[in-house]
DRENSEDREN-132631 format. One record per atom (N, C-alpha, C, CB): residue in one letter; x, y, z. Coordinates in steps of 0.001 Angstrom, whole numbers, padded with zeros to 6 digits, always signed. Glycine has a CB too. Example, Ala and Ser with C-alpha at 12.3 -4.5 7.8 and 13.67 -1.06 7.14 Angstrom:
BEGIN
A+013190-005690+007800 A+012300-004500+007800 A+013200-003300+007800 A+011308-004473+009046 S+012850-002250+007080 S+013670-001060+007140 S+012900+000030+007870 S+014084-000598+005725 
***
This chain:
BEGIN
M+004409-040985+018232 M+004230-041234+016799 M+003048-040453+016241 M+004035-042727+016539 W+001919-040518+016948 W+000728-039810+016476 W+000924-038301+016526 W-000490-040205+017308 V+001731-037858+017472 V+002006-036421+017544 V+002764-035958+016308 V+002807-036085+018813 V+003734-036766+015874 V+004509-036417+014680 V+003617-036416+013442 V+005682-037400+014490 V+002735-037437+013335 V+001825-037506+012191 V+000878-036312+012173 V+001024-038811+012222 A+000327-035986+013346 A-000590-034841+013428 A+000130-033539+013074 A-001200-034740+014842 L+001383-033405+013512 L+002155-032204+013202 L+002426-032107+011703 L+003479-032201+013984 C+002755-033228+011079 C+003003-033237+009630 C+001733-032876+008860 C+003521-034622+009178 I+000597-033421+009311 I-000677-033099+008646 I-001002-031622+008802 I-001827-033956+009220 L-000745-031075+009999 L-001015-029659+010234 L-000139-028780+009348 L-000790-029310+011707 I+001135-029151+009206 I+002043-028377+008350 I+001596-028453+006898 I+003493-028887+008488 A+001176-029652+006460 A+000728-029813+005085 A-000532-028997+004802 A+000474-031282+004789 L-001480-029008+005751 L-002707-028231+005567 L-002424-026734+005561 L-003714-028563+006664 T-001490-026297+006412 T-001127-024884+006437 T-000481-024454+005120 T-000180-024603+007604 A+000429-025312+004609 A+001068-025005+003330 A+000040-024971+002195 A+002164-026037+003020 L-000930-025882+002253 L-001969-025899+001222 L-002829-024644+001283 L-002847-027142+001372 A-003189-024218+002507 A-004000-023007+002654 A-003240-021777+002181 A-004434-022826+004110 L-001933-021716+002474 L-001140-020570+002050 L-000859-020586+000551 L+000163-020535+002814 S-001044-021739-000085 S-000839-021819-001534 S-002037-021306-002318 S-000544-023248-001937 V-003195-021198-001667 V-004382-020681-002346 V-004202-019177-002557 V-005686-020983-001523 P-004334-018687-003782 P-004079-017266-004040 P-005116-016352-003398 P-004041-017014-005529 V-004666-015158-003066 V-005521-014097-002550 V-005676-013047-003644 V-004930-013469-001238 D-006912-012704-003975 D-007200-011716-005006 D-007556-010387-004356 D-008344-012198-005926 L-006955-009340-004855 L-007221-007991-004365 L-007687-007133-005525 L-005964-007377-003694 D-008899-006617-005419 D-009472-005738-006439 D-009700-004364-005819 D-010808-006325-007012 A-009162-003340-006456 A-009301-001973-005966 A-009843-001086-007081 A-007945-001430-005445 R-010738-000207-006722 R-011313+000747-007665 R-011363+002120-007006 R-012733+000299-008124 V-010847+003122-007698 V-010809+004485-007198 V-011579+005373-008161 V-009347+004982-007024 E-012525+006128-007638 E-013290+007081-008430 E-013060+008477-007870 E-014805+006723-008431 V-012674+009389-008733 V-012438+010772-008340 V-013377+011656-009145 V-010945+011185-008560 H-014419+012125-008503 H-015377+013022-009151 H-015627+014195-008195 H-016728+012270-009513 A-016799+014278-007623 A-017038+015337-006644 A-016143+015136-005421 A-018528+015367-006225 R-016008+013881-005004 R-015113+013528-003905 R-014577+012131-004185 R-015846+013594-002512 P-013369+011815-003744 P-012792+010501-004038 P-013509+009382-003299 P-011319+010486-003679 K-013683+008269-003988 K-014266+007070-003403 K-013357+005880-003721 K-015715+006831-003939 V-013199+005017-002730 V-012329+003856-002876 V-013120+002606-002531 V-011067+003981-001977 L-013057+001626-003411 L-013686+000325-003179 L-012595-000734-003201 L-014793+000019-004251 L-012464-001457-002092 L-011423-002471-001952 L-012074-003805-001623 L-010394-002074-000856 K-011761-004819-002405 K-012327-006149-002200 K-011209-007173-002139 K-013329-006504-003320 V-011198-007955-001073 V-010208-009013-000881 V-010927-010346-000941 V-009443-008847+000473 G-010472-011230-001813 G-011109-012530-001987 G-010127-013664-001791 G-011737-012629-003357 W-010621-014765-001251 W-009815-015967-001026 W-010641-017178-001417 W-009343-016071+000462 L-009994-018281-001666 L-010663-019492-002135 L-011443-019212-003408 L-011595-020048-001053 F-010786-018442-004312 F-011353-018121-005620 F-012722-017443-005497 F-011476-019388-006462 G-012813-016515-004548 G-014010-015707-004392 G-015034-016236-003420 G-014642-015547-005679 R-014834-017427-002885 R-015806-017981-001939 R-015774-017255-000598 R-015541-019466-001725 V-014619-016730-000237 V-014478-015934+000978 V-013996-014554+000553 V-013484-016604+002008 S-014770-013522+000877 S-014416-012182+000421 S-014812-011148+001466 S-015091-011870-000926 K-014164-010008+001372 K-014424-008880+002254 K-014323-007606+001436 K-013433-008856+003456 T-015324-006744+001540 T-015362-005499+000784 T-015304-004316+001742 T-016632-005427-000095 V-014457-003368+001405 V-014290-002148+002213 V-014511-000954+001306 V-012869-002086+002890 R-015344-000018+001764 R-015613+001206+001017 R-015211+002413+001845 R-017097+001294+000621 S-014732+003430+001177 S-014388+004681+001842 S-014797+005838+000952 S-012875+004747+002170 G-014970+006997+001589 G-015343+008182+000838 G-016827+008352+000657 G-014702+008153-000478 E-017647+007538+001350 E-019088+007655+001245 E-019655+008209+002539 E-019722+006301+000912 G-020768+008923+002436 G-021410+009491+003619 G-020812+010824+004008 G-021306+008535+004777 A-021390+011433+005018 A-020923+012740+005467 A-019630+012599+006251 A-021990+013433+006322 P-018749+013574+006145 P-017499+013494+006902 P-017748+013580+008397 P-016547+014601+006472 K-016966+012828+009155 K-017117+012812+010599 K-016499+014059+011221 K-016482+011555+011187 A-017131+014525+012285 A-016612+015706+012971 A-015339+015355+013734 A-017670+016288+013931 L-014366+016228+013657 L-013100+015988+014334 L-013204+016396+015791 L-011961+016747+013644 K-012658+015556+016661 K-012671+015850+018085 K-011437+016669+018449 K-012728+014548+018915 T-011639+017666+019263 T-010536+018497+019708 T-009856+017847+020905 T-011024+019914+020061 P-008582+017499+020799 P-007915+016833+021924 P-007688+017793+023072 P-006585+016232+021482 S-007676+017234+024276 S-007414+018040+025459 S-005944+018426+025513 S-007820+017283+026735 A-005625+019369+026410 A-004245+019853+026521 A-003307+018733+026967 A-004167+021031+027507 K-003770+017882+027893 K-002931+016789+028395 K-002633+015802+027285 K-003611+016071+029574 K-003671+015441+026527 K-003459+014501+025435 K-002570+015106+024355 K-004796+014072+024837 A-002706+016416+024141 A-001858+017079+023157 A-000396+017028+023573 A-002298+018527+022962 R-000118+017249+024879 R+001270+017169+025361 R+001810+015750+025233 R+001362+017634+026827 Q+000973+014761+025579 Q+001415+013371+025448 Q+001696+013024+023993 Q+000363+012417+026022 R+000838+013519+023093 R+001043+013227+021672 R+002312+013889+021161 R-000162+013694+020847 T+002598+015111+021632 T+003828+015785+021227 T+005054+015052+021737 T+003837+017219+021729 K+004982+014565+022980 K+006102+013815+023547 K+006328+012522+022778 K+005852+013511+025029 R+005245+011849+022428 R+005389+010603+021673 R+005946+010857+020284 R+004050+009886+021570 S+005514+011948+019664 S+006018+012249+018323 S+007509+012555+018352 S+005254+013428+017719 R+007969+013247+019403 R+009405+013507+019530 R+010185+012216+019728 R+009674+014460+020693 G+009634+011341+020591 G+010305+010058+020805 G+010313+009226+019546 G+009636+009287+021927 G+009205+009263+018767 G+009163+008522+017515 G+010123+009065+016487 G+007780+008533+016957 A+010280+010390+016442 A+011236+010988+015509 A+012664+010596+015866 A+011097+012514+015501 R+012982+010572+017176 R+014320+010175+017613 R+014585+008703+017289 R+014487+010426+019124 L+013556+007872+017505 L+013704+006458+017193 L+013882+006255+015690 L+012490+005667+017698 G+013093+006985+014887 G+013239+006874+013442 G+014617+007282+012960 G+012202+007709+012758 W+015175+008336+013585 W+016530+008765+013225 W+017558+007690+013567 W+016884+010075+013941 D+017398+007041+014721 D+018328+005974+015096 D+018202+004769+014156 D+018076+005536+016549 L+016970+004463+013736 L+016779+003326+012838 L+017406+003584+011473 L+015291+003020+012678 L+017380+004837+011022 L+017985+005160+009725 L+019490+004940+009731 L+017680+006603+009347 H+020104+004976+010924 H+021549+004804+011030 H+021950+003357+011325 H+022094+005712+012109 V+020988+002445+011333 V+021336+001026+011487 V+021945+000533+010185 V+020083+000168+011875 S+023139+000020+010258 S+023866-000394+009061 S+023138-001536+008341 S+025295-000825+009430 G+022855-001312+007064 G+022263-002349+006224 G+020754-002471+006304 G+022850-003639+006575 L+020088-001672+007168 L+018640-001824+007329 L+017887-001374+006078 L+018155-001028+008543 L+018227-000205+005544 L+017539+000295+004355 L+017764-000622+003156 L+018011+001712+004025 R+018965-001135+003018 R+019252-002052+001920 R+018451-003337+002066 R+020748-002367+001860 S+018326-003820+003303 S+017537-005027+003545 S+016059-004784+003262 S+017722-005504+004987 V+015561-003604+003649 V+014157-003274+003382 V+013897-003207+001889 V+013777-001940+004043 A+014780-002529+001152 A+014606-002417-000296 A+014653-003784-000973 A+015680-001505-000888 H+015567-004641-000530 H+015675-005978-001118 H+014421-006800-000827 H+016923-006706-000580 T+013907-006694+000392 T+012700-007443+000758 T+011488-006947-000018 T+012437-007333+002262 V+011364-005625-000147 V+010235-005069-000909 V+010286-005526-002364 V+010241-003527-000839 G+011483-005546-002932 G+011616-006028-004307 G+011197-007484-004462 G+013041-005862-004773 R+011576-008317-003519 R+011179-009729-003578 R+009677-009897-003385 R+011930-010535-002518 L+009080-009079-002524 L+007636-009158-002306 L+006867-008684-003537 L+007235-008326-001082 I+007380-007661-004207 I+006717-007173-005418 I+006708-008239-006494 I+007403-005910-005938 R+007788-009015-006571 R+007834-010088-007575 R+006832-011202-007277 R+009240-010673-007649 C+006335-011266-006043 C+005318-012265-005701 C+003922-011843-006142 C+005322-012522-004205 I+003762-010585-006544 I+002449-010062-006912 I+002268-010156-008416 I+002281-008602-006435 K+001151-010685-008838 K+000814-010775-010255 K-000319-009796-010554 K+000410-012232-010646 I-000028-008824-011419 I-001032-007823-011796 I-001918-008418-012882 I-000359-006491-012288 R-003184-008594-012581 R-004128-009157-013525 R-004820-008088-014359 R-005151-009977-012796 K-004986-006908-013777 K-005674-005835-014486 K-005232-004498-013923 K-007208-005992-014381 L-004974-003559-014835 L-004616-002207-014422 L-005062-001245-015511 L-003082-002079-014149 Q-005985-000400-015185 Q-006434+000601-016144 Q-006800+001886-015409 Q-007639+000077-016964 A-006561+002993-016073 A-006816+004303-015481 A-007261+005265-016565 A-005561+004842-014754 V-008286+006016-016277 V-008811+007040-017187 V-009037+008302-016364 V-010146+006568-017897 F-008310+009372-016668 F-008420+010609-015907 F-008467+011809-016845 F-007248+010743-014923 R-009226+012816-016415 R-009301+014112-017077 R-008797+015161-016089 R-010767+014432-017560 V-007822+015957-016518 V-007154+016909-015631 V-007284+018308-016212 V-005661+016535-015430 D-007682+019236-015354 D-007765+020645-015719 D-006954+021433-014696 D-009258+021142-015774 L-005904+022116-015153 L-005044+022889-014263 L-005562+024292-014009 L-003661+022966-014831 G-006685+024647-014590 G-007241+025973-014387 G-006843+026958-015466 G-006823+026497-013063 D-005605+026886-015930 D-005115+027740-017006 D-005061+026898-018277 D-003707+028351-016662 P-005770+027299-019338 P-005760+026489-020563 P-004363+026274-021135 P-006625+027138-021608 A-003502+027283-021024 A-002154+027138-021571 A-001365+026083-020796 A-001413+028485-021538 D-001418+026151-019453 D-000716+025158-018637 D-001308+023769-018847 D-000780+025541-017149 T-002617+023690-018962 T-003265+022396-019178 T-002822+021779-020488 T-004781+022544-019160 A-002791+022578-021553 A-002379+022062-022857 A-000909+021667-022872 A-002645+023097-023937 L-000071+022451-022161 L+001368+022177-022178 L+001730+020962-021340 L+002136+023384-021680 L+001300+020941-020069 L+001716+019883-019146 L+000894+018614-019316 L+001608+020370-017714 V-000434+018764-019251 V-001298+017582-019351 V-001236+016997-020752 V-002753+017936-018987 G-001103+017864-021761 G-000997+017351-023122 G+000235+016481-023321 G-000972+018494-024101 A+001369+016929-022775 A+002596+016130-022882 A+002477+014824-022102 A+003803+016933-022375 A+001888+014908-020895 A+001717+013692-020098 A+000751+012726-020760 A+001223+014038-018699 S-000247+013252-021470 S-001203+012371-022148 S-000535+011588-023279 S-002379+013188-022702 Q+000481+012189-023915 Q+001215+011466-024948 Q+002011+010308-024347 Q+002153+012417-025700 L+002619+010535-023190 L+003331+009453-022504 L+002377+008347-022093 L+004068+009989-021276 A+001193+008735-021611 A+000195+007730-021236 A-000263+006937-022444 A-001005+008390-020563 M-000346+007593-023605 M-000759+006891-024818 M+000272+005842-025224 M-000976+007886-025962 F+001562+006192-025142 F+002604+005226-025470 F+002625+004076-024462 F+003971+005914-025516 A+002420+004392-023178 A+002353+003328-022175 A+001172+002407-022438 A+002252+003922-020766 D+000075+002971-022914 D-001093+002162-023232 D-000829+001253-024426 D-002295+003056-023510 L-000033+001722-025389 L+000245+000929-026597 L+001277-000164-026345 L+000731+001836-027720 W+002270+000129-025509 W+003395-000784-025359 W+003371-001590-024069 W+004663-000019-025430 S+002274-001568-023359 S+002148-002361-022142 S+000802-003078-022144 S+002296-001469-020880 P+000672-004139-021356 P-000613-004853-021311 P-001676-004126-020499 P-000412-006233-020738 Y-001355-002941-019998 Y-002293-002200-019177 Y-002850-001014-019963 Y-001617-001725-017879 S-003908-000422-019443 S-004600+000653-020143 S-004474+001963-019363 S-006084+000293-020355 F-003944+002997-020037 F-003789+004311-019434 F-004344+005371-020381 F-002304+004594-019101 Q-005163+006250-019849 Q-005686+007364-020629 Q-005666+008622-019759 Q-007129+007062-021146 L-005029+009644-020267 L-004971+010930-019578 L-005356+012001-020583 L-003547+011202-018968 M-006405+012723-020290 M-006941+013702-021234 M-006998+015075-020582 M-008341+013281-021726 P-006598+016112-021307 P-006743+017471-020769 P-008194+017931-020854 P-005829+018456-021528 A-008596+018728-019888 A-009955+019285-019852 A-009854+020788-019669 A-010809+018641-018708 F-010780+021493-020260 F-010793+022953-020184 F-012184+023398-019732 F-010414+023600-021565 D-012596+022892-018568 D-013974+023112-018114 D-014120+024316-017205 D-014476+021894-017398 G-013099+024637-016429 G-013278+025676-015420 G-012015+026468-015202 G-013729+025073-014118 E-012002+027213-014099 E-010879+028082-013777 E-010109+027602-012550 E-011368+029493-013553 T-010409+026412-012057 T-009725+025872-010883 T-009141+024506-011217 T-010692+025772-009676 L-008219+024082-010387 L-007600+022778-010553 L-008642+021685-010330 L-006409+022608-009581 R-008715+020749-011253 R-009718+019702-011160 R-009194+018431-011807 R-011034+020145-011821 C-009521+017315-011186 C-009118+016008-011702 C-010278+015039-011516 C-007829+015485-010983 D-010759+014479-012614 D-011834+013503-012585 D-011359+012239-013294 D-013127+014067-013246 G-011841+011098-012792 G-011494+009876-013482 G-011707+008649-012623 G-010077+009934-013938 E-011291+007520-013170 E-011439+006240-012497 E-010195+005399-012733 E-012702+005501-012989 A-009900+004547-011779 A-008769+003627-011897 A-009151+002296-011274 A-007495+004209-011218 E-008715+001215-011899 E-008993-000133-011410 E-007695-000933-011372 E-010051-000842-012301 L-007567-001720-010322 L-006388-002569-010142 L-006829-003910-009593 L-005350-001903-009199 A-006362-004978-010228 A-006645-006340-009764 A-005329-007107-009704 A-007675-007065-010704 V-004983-007604-008525 V-003735-008337-008346 V-004025-009668-007663 V-002717-007506-007521 R-003103-010593-007839 R-003207-011910-007215 R-001889-012211-006504 R-003542-013017-008275 L-002018-012765-005310 L-000850-013055-004484 L-001017-014405-003824 L-000633-011961-003426 R+000045-015221-003889 R+000076-016483-003142 R+000833-016247-001843 R+000742-017634-003982 P+000157-016323-000696 P+000824-015994+000571 P+002075-016815+000843 P-000133-016183+001703 I+002113-018050+000357 I+003269-018897+000650 I+004538-018346+000001 I+003014-020329+000169 C+004387-017562-001074 C+005555-016997-001742 C+006201-015881-000925 C+005165-016471-003108 T+005437-015300-000009 T+005980-014198+000788 T+006745-014669+002022 T+004864-013283+001214 I+006644-015948+002351 I+007286-016439+003572 I+008811-016357+003504 I+006864-017873+003835 P+009484-016832+002433 P+010959-016738+002406 P+011487-015314+002518 P+011483-017350+001136 P+010984-014338+001744 P+011536-012982+001926 P+011245-012377+003287 P+010996-012069+000869 V+010067-012673+003860 V+009741-012126+005174 V+010653-012730+006243 V+008259-012389+005519 L+010861-014041+006198 L+011749-014675+007174 L+013179-014189+007008 L+011695-016198+007037 G+013608-014013+005748 G+014954-013498+005518 G+015143-012103+006084 G+015259-013491+004043 F+014091-011283+006011 F+014186-009933+006560 F+014143-009940+008084 F+013062-009063+006015 V+013264-010764+008659 V+013107-010782+010112 V+014396-011220+010805 V+011957-011711+010509 F+015083-012223+010229 F+016276-012765+010880 F+017565-012151+010358 F+016324-014258+010698 A+017473-011074+009587 A+018677-010377+009142 A+019322-009653+010315 A+018349-009382+008010 P+020649-009548+010363 P+021314-008865+011489 P+020845-007420+011658 P+022826-008885+011292 S+020639-006699+010550 S+020196-005312+010664 S+018808-005220+011288 S+020197-004642+009294 T+017925-006170+010971 T+016584-006153+011557 T+016641-006452+013049 T+015675-007167+010851 L+017492-007383+013444 L+017622-007697+014862 L+018152-006494+015645 L+018546-008905+015056 K+019074-005735+015037 K+019558-004518+015690 K+018434-003492+015826 K+020734-003916+014902 A+017606-003383+014787 A+016488-002440+014838 A+015481-002844+015911 A+015796-002356+013471 I+015244-004132+016063 I+014317-004604+017104 I+014847-004253+018491 I+014098-006134+016990 V+016154-004405+018688 V+016754-004045+019982 V+016564-002556+020261 V+018260-004403+020005 L+016744-001709+019241 L+016550-000275+019424 L+015102+000061+019788 L+016954+000471+018159 V+014148-000606+019140 V+012737-000356+019427 V+012397-000775+020852 V+011841-001100+018425 V+012891-001934+021280 V+012613-002413+022638 V+013217-001474+023675 V+013161-003840+022831 R+014446-001021+023446 R+015069-000080+024383 R+014298+001228+024441 R+016523+000189+023985 S+013804+001697+023306 S+013032+002940+023283 S+011728+002785+024074 S+012726+003357+021828 R+011077+001628+023949 R+009862+001380+024702 R+010114+001348+026200 R+009237+000085+024260 W+011235+000727+026587 W+011569+000655+028019 W+011836+002052+028578 W+012804-000256+028248 K+012555+002892+027826 K+012822+004239+028304 K+011544+005058+028410 K+013808+004934+027388 R+010640+004856+027460 R+009411+005624+027462 R+008494+005219+028603 R+008698+005465+026146 N+008460+003908+028908 N+007610+003420+029984 N+008256+003515+031355 N+007228+002006+029718 G+009571+003735+031351 G+010263+003773+032631 G+010139+005096+033360 G+011693+003466+032428 
***
């Protein structure tokens, strides 16, 4: 009896925790070099994690050895063959598209704004292409709850793009459970899992 009660309490607490929304705030700055700031918050900001990229000096790339290069080439060939087989699984792409659509509907966009200045290097091309795109951005800004600004720039002789973009979304994890379970237990997904397992066995064998 107590086991059943404890299990029910655990399920209720898990459902309650998954009902608390997760906030995702992203900011992208493109100036001298692109910078990305990503912040994930839970419990209405009481628990948060911030990730930054594009800051500091670039890391030196390590040159792989010949053996590792051969292994990487072999793995890439095996991955390409596996990817080709997965594309031929009946109904898999349709199931993926349907699941992605359901997951997108679980996301609530709280804020979306973008301001960019683009210079194509040639003033004529900049005025023709960026000017036309800026008109579309202006209409999107007027007829949507989001803010878009695209402006042509004539500063230099090379391709250049400067600007900033911000995105804030909210997601309730519990809403993603039905589409994820529906995808995992779909017949096409089970066939794809069998193909992946067989590929791993052949590679390790």
